[in-house]
N, C-alpha and C positions, 0 to 999 in steps of 0.2 A: 438846540441840537443842530450841529453843523453837518451837512452832507458833503461828500467829496468822493473822488475816484483815486485809486492807488493801484500800482502794479507791484506784484510780488512773484518771485520765482521760487519754485520748490520742485523736488524730485519725489516721485512715488512710483511704486511697481503696480502695474495694472495686469491682473490675470485675465488675459483674453480667453475666449472659449477654446481656442486652439491650444493654448498653454495649459489650461485646466484639463483638457482631454489627454494631453501628453503626460502630465503628472499622474493622472488616474490610470492610464494604460501601463505606466512604468511599475506601479506597485501591484498589478494584478499577477496572479499565478498563471501557469499555462492553462489550467482548466478554466479559470475565470476569463482568461483572454479568449478562449474558444467560444465561451458563452457570449461574450461581448461582441465578437465578430458575427456570430449567428444572428444576434439581435440587430446589428447594423445592416446585415444583408437583407433582413426582413423589412427594415424601415426605409432603407435608401435604395431606390431603383437604379441609381447610377453606379452602384457597387456590385461586383460579381467576383466569383472565384475564377481564377484562370484555369481554363480547361486545357490540359495538355495531354497528349497521347504518348504512350511509351514508344521509344525508338524501335524501328524495325531492325531485326537482325539481318546481317549481310546475306546470309544464305537461306536459312530455313523458311522464314516467313515469305520471302519473295518467291521462292520456288513453290511454296504451298498454294499460291494464287494461280500458278500456271496450269493449264488443262493437261490431263494425263494423256499421253499418246496411246493409241490403240495397240501398237506393238509392245509397249511396256506392260500394258494391262494383260495381254495374252501371255506374255512371258511369266508374269507374276502368278497368273492363275494356273499355269502349268507346274509351278514349283509347289504351291500350297494346295492342300485339299480344300474341299468346300467348307468343312467344319472349322479348320484352322483359319481359313481366310475370314470367316465371319467373326471368329474370336478376336483376331488381330484388328479387324475393322472396328469392332466395338471398343477395344482398348484404345485404339488410336483416336476415336471420336471423344472418348472421355479425357484423354490426356491432352488433346489439342485445344480444349476449352480454355480460354485465357482467364487467369485469376484476377481478383480485384487488386491485389498488390502489384501486379505487373502493369496495371493501367495507370498507376500513380507515377508521376514524374517528380523525383526529388533532386533534379539537377539544378533548379533555380536557387539562387541564394542571394541574400542581401549583400550590399557592398561592404567589404571588410570581412566577409565570412571565408572560411576555408573552402578549398575545392571539394566538390562532391562527385564521386565517381559512381557510375551505374554498372552493376555487374549483371550480365545476362542471366536469366533464369533458365537453367538447363533441365528443369524438372519436366518440361513439356516434351522432351525428346526421349524416345525409347519406350519399349513396352514395360520395363521394370519400374518406371516412375509412377508414383502414387497420383491418382487423379485428384484434381483440385476440388471437385465436388462429386457428390454421389449420383447426381442426375436422376434421382428417383422421383417419379411422379405419384407413386402409390403411397398412401398414408399409412400402410401397415409396416413399412420398413423405415428405420431411422439411421441417421449417421452415427457410427460407433463413437466418434470423437465427441459429438454433442451429447450422446447418451452418457459418456464417461464423466462429462463435466457436471451433470446434474447430481445433486446430493440429496439423499433421502433425509427428511426431517425426523425428529424424535417422535412426533405424534404419528406420522405415517408408519414408522417402524413398529410402534406399539399397537396401532390399529391392525396392522397385518398379523401380529401375534394373537390379538384378540379374536380374529376370525376362526382360529382353531379351537376356541373354547365353546363348549355347549352350555349356554346360559339362557335364562329366561329373558323375556323382553325387558323387565324392570332392571335386572342386574346388568344386562348388556348396555342399557341406556346410562346407568350409573357409571359403569366402567368407561364408557365413551366420554362422559362428562368430566370425569377425573383426568383422563388423558389430555383433554383439551384445556384443563385448568393448570397444567404443569408450566413452569417457567422454562426458559431456554437451558438452564442447568439441570433440569430434571427434578426440581423440588416442587412439592405441593405446599405453597406458602400459606394458604388459607386453611383453617380448620374445617373438619367435616360439618360441624354445626353451622359455621358461618356460610359454607356453601349451600347447606340446606335452607337456611333462612333467606338467602338470596333468591331461592326458587319458590319457597312456600310462603314467605312473608311471616305473619304472626300466627298461623295455624299450627298449634303445637303437635296435634296428632299427625299431620302431614310431615312436620319436621322430623318427628321420631321415626316415621316410616322411611324418610329419605336418608337419615343418618344410618339406619340399619342396612339399607342397600349400599350406601357409600362405604360402610365398614367392610362388607363382603367384597366389594369391588376393589378396595384399597389393598386387601390381602392378595388378591389376584394380580394387581398392578405391581406390587413390590416383589412378586415372584418372577416377573418378566425380565428380559434382557433390555438394557444393561442393568446389572445388579446395583441396587441402591436408589433406583428411580422411585419417585413417590414419597421420599422421605420429607419430614417437616423441617429438619435442620441438619447440620453437618454431622452431629453426633449420631443421629439415627441412620444417616446414610452410611457412615463407617460401620456401624453395628450390623446393618443388613449385609454388607459385604463380608464381614468377619463370620457371621452365622453361615453364609453360603460356603465359605472355606471350611468351616467345621463339619459340614455335611459331606465332605469328600470322603471317599473310602480309603482305608488303610493309611491313616495319618500317623506319622511317627509321634511317639509320646512327647518328645521335646517340642515339636511344632504345635501339637495340640495344647500343651501347657502355655506356650507363648500366645496362642490365639485367645485363650481364656483370659490371660492378663490384658491383652489388647482390648478385649471386649469390656473388661472392667475399667480400663483407662478411658474408653469412649463414653462410659456412663458418667464420668466426672466432668468438671468444667473444662471447656475447650481452651480456656486461657492457660491452664496448666500444661496442656499438651503443646500449645503454641510456644510457650516459653521453655519447654522441655525440662520442667521442674521435677527432676527425678526424685529428689529428697522428699517432696511433699506427696508425689504420686505413689511412692512405695508403700507407706503405711495405709493410705486410702485404699489401695488395691490388695493389701495383705500379701505383698510379694517383695522379693529382694530387689535392690537397685539394679543388679545385673539383668534380672528378668524384665524389669521395666524398660531398661535400655533396649533390650532385644525386641520387646513388644512395640516400642516407639519406632524402631527401624522397620518393623513389619507394617505398621500403620502408614509409614511414609511411602510405601509401595502401592497403597490403595488409591482409588480415584475419587477425589472430593467432589467432582462435578460430573455425574454420570452422563449428562447430555452434552458434554463438551464436544465429542467427536461427531455429533449430528448438527452442530451449529454451522450454518452456512456463513462463514466469516467473509465479509466483503474485503477482498484483497486490493488494496490501493497500490497500484504499481507506479513508482516514481519515474516519470519520463524526464531525463536531464535536458536542461536548456543549453548546456555547454558541454562539449567533449574535449578532453585533454588526451592527446596521443603522444606517446614517447617515440621520438625519432632518433635513431642511432643507438649505440651501446657503450657501456663503460663510462669513462670520463667524458666522452664526447656526446653523451646523451643530451638531447634538448627536447622541450615539450612544446607541441603545437596546439594552440587553442583555436577551436572553431565552433560555430553554432550548430546545433542539431537541426538538420534540415527537416526532420519529421515534425517539429513543433512550429515551424515557420509557415504562416499562412501565405497562400499565393492569391493575392487580390489584385484587381485592376479595375479601372474605370470602364464602364460599359460603352464601347466605341459607338455603337449604333445610336444609343440614346444621346450621347454627348454630341455627336455630329448633327443629329436632328435638332437639338437645342441650339447649336451654333448657327445652323442655317435658318432657323425660324426666329425672326425678330418680332417679339411681341409688341403690339401697339393697341392702344385703346383699352378695351376690356381685358385683353390678354396680358397687359403689362404686369399686373400683379402676379398672375400665375407664372409668367416668364421669370420674374424676379425670384419667386419662391423656388422654382426649379433650378435657377442658376445658383442659388444658395445651397441647395441639396448637392449639386455637382461639386461645389467648392468643399462641402463637408466630406464628401467621398475622397477628394484629393487630400485633404488634411488628415483623414483617418489613415490612409495608406502611408503618408509621410510620417505620422506619429508612430505607427507600428514599426516602420523601418528605423526610426530614431531609437525606439525602445530596444530593439535587438542590437543596434550599434553600441548603445550605452552598456548593455549587458556584456557584450564582447570586450569592450574597453576595460571595464571593471574586472572581468574574469582574467584577462591577460595580465593586468597589474597584480592581481592576487597570486597568479602562478609565478610571476617573477619574484615576488616577495617570499613566497613559500616554496621555493624550488627544492629545498632540502626535504620537505615533506613528501614531494612526489618522487624523490629518490630513495628515501629511507623509511618513510612511514610517519605515524603520528608522534613517535618519540622525538622526531626532529622538528616538530612544529615550532615556529618562532612567534613571539608576541606580536600582535598586530591590532591596531585600532582603526576605526573608520576614518579618522582625521588624516592618517598617512595616505590612504588611497585618495581621499578627497583633495588633498594638497597636490598630489602627483598629477591628477587628471584635471585639476581646475574646476572641480564640482563641489557642491555643498554636501555636508555630512548627511543631511536628510535625504538627498538623492542617492547616496551610497547605501543608506539604510533601506530605501525602497527597492533598490536593485537587488540587494542581497537577501531580501525576505521572500520566501517561497519560490526561490530560483535554485536549481540544482545543477551540480557539476559532476560528470562522470569521470573518475580518475582511475589509474591502475589499481588503487586500493579500495575502490567502491564508489558509490554515488553519495555525495554529501551536499547539504545546503550550503550556499555561499557564506552564510553567517558562521558556519563551522570553522572557517579559516581565521576568524577573528577571536582574540582572547587576550585577557590581561596578562601581565607578567609578574612573576615572583622573583625576589632577589636571590642571588647566588653568591657564593664566597668569592668568585672571580670578579665580581662587580657588575656582571651582565645580568640579564633577566631570563627566566625560563617561562615558556608559555603554560598557561593553565591547562590547555589541552594535552601538552606533553606530560604534565604532572599527573593528570588523570590516567593517561596511558601507563605511566610508571606505577601508579597505585594498583591498577588492574593487573599489571605484570607481577607485582609483589603478592597479591592475593592468589593469583593462579598458581604460584610456586610454593605456597605456604603448606605447612603440615596441618592436615585437616583435624588431627587430634588436638593440636595446639594452634589454633588460628591466630593471626596477628591482630592485635588491638590497634586502635587509632593512635595511641601513644607510640607503640612500636613502629608503626608505619611512618609517623612523623620523625622518629629518630633515624630510620633508614633513609628518609629523604635528606636529612641533615648530613648523613654520611656521603650522600651524592652531591653535597654542596648546595642544596636547595633549602632555604628557610621557609618552612611551612608549619603553621601552628596546628594543634590537635583539632581545633574547631574547623579549620579549613579542610583538614583531611576528612573529617566526618561529613562536611558538606559535599566534597567531591565524591566520597564513597556513596552517599545517598543519591547523588545525580547519576552515578553509574549503576544504580539499583543493586548494590552489593549489600547483603545483610550484615548486621553487626557480628562481632566475633562469637558471641554467645549462641547465635543461631546458625553460624557456619560450622560449629564444632560437630564432629562426627562422634556419635556415642559408641 
């Protein structure tokens, strides 16, 4: 075996830590980016948020710092009485308290961002302005706004009603246990025997005793508000609501008859009701098809989930990364793209720590510590640069999208053009994967609403003119057709496909069905009004 040396040249891409961090930050959403920044602020002592103060107004705040002259104070006391003066003083103290939103400075922006203007907050002037805080130190009083935001849960609502019932200790405990066993929709999913066995184990006598108390408590629970709570399934929930309607006084005979038919329908399989199978329900309920249709319409006005209004739904508010503003009117309208200053972090390198590290040259034992701190300082600088590059890339991609989809911003989704990632990538000199990362979980505020950047990309369908129509525009057209249809004779997928062909768009029935399902539009059989 002969040994030797040889030279060979090759090219390869090395992902440095800085490049890896840049790619990772680019694909993060606004919420994930905030979490990443908080983590970096905790780990790196050289990184800090830029603390900026709100600009002082030219007149009000400067004059507020000046001492009051004795002559002015005497003149003021001569005009106002003692009680009025104290009231005005208290109101002024409340309104002069600076709010948290005034202390934030959104004037800074990355390079390439649009201008950000700061409007003075006039709410601090005048006695009619609402105070920013209640300034209450007593625990007995609450802010009305905060109190309005709180939502009572279903369990608390039922426990409050149970307080008015005079029950024994065992029945009261059983009722409380059933209330806590309800799911968020108000259903009691487990049977009474299963609940009893979960408490008593294998002791049959104790199980029978618990089932007896649970049965009494269940009757009381199902008589509470909201009607239908404590049901085991949808059919029982609907029957409880219908029985409550039948107990009303002075019911017209026609409505009473419809309620009895509805009660019989809810005793059948729910699949028949979901399909609105009138022909099969009519003989099962011993009623005419017209009566069944009327009863189904009555059932449609009931509440299938009694606990729905008590569910504290987490509201995810979308904060746009990019703002699109219309400038001008008519044919001369143009659209300005700028980054949202509210989502842009204001970071900087800690000057004191950086200067101290620069002045201190580690030697001997401190050389390793000095090198580690120098690396942390460089990481802080890389992090700030990568965040700036992230927002610059988002702005460039958003600007290119607005230029390509200008007709959408003028006329809406019916004017959307076909667009693929490669077109934007070729225009900006970036890779398609980079465009995909930028358009994922990034949102743009437009005159027609807030959309994810991926919304503006879509495949094209052929037209008679030889051009192509965007799939987004075809979906909007299908939605328009369905909104204008006759509810007694809703459009089928074949009919919608024929209507699209009349518009010059070649779209198969299967494609129409796929687009209709993506729009969450029910089939024609379920859209039909009985």
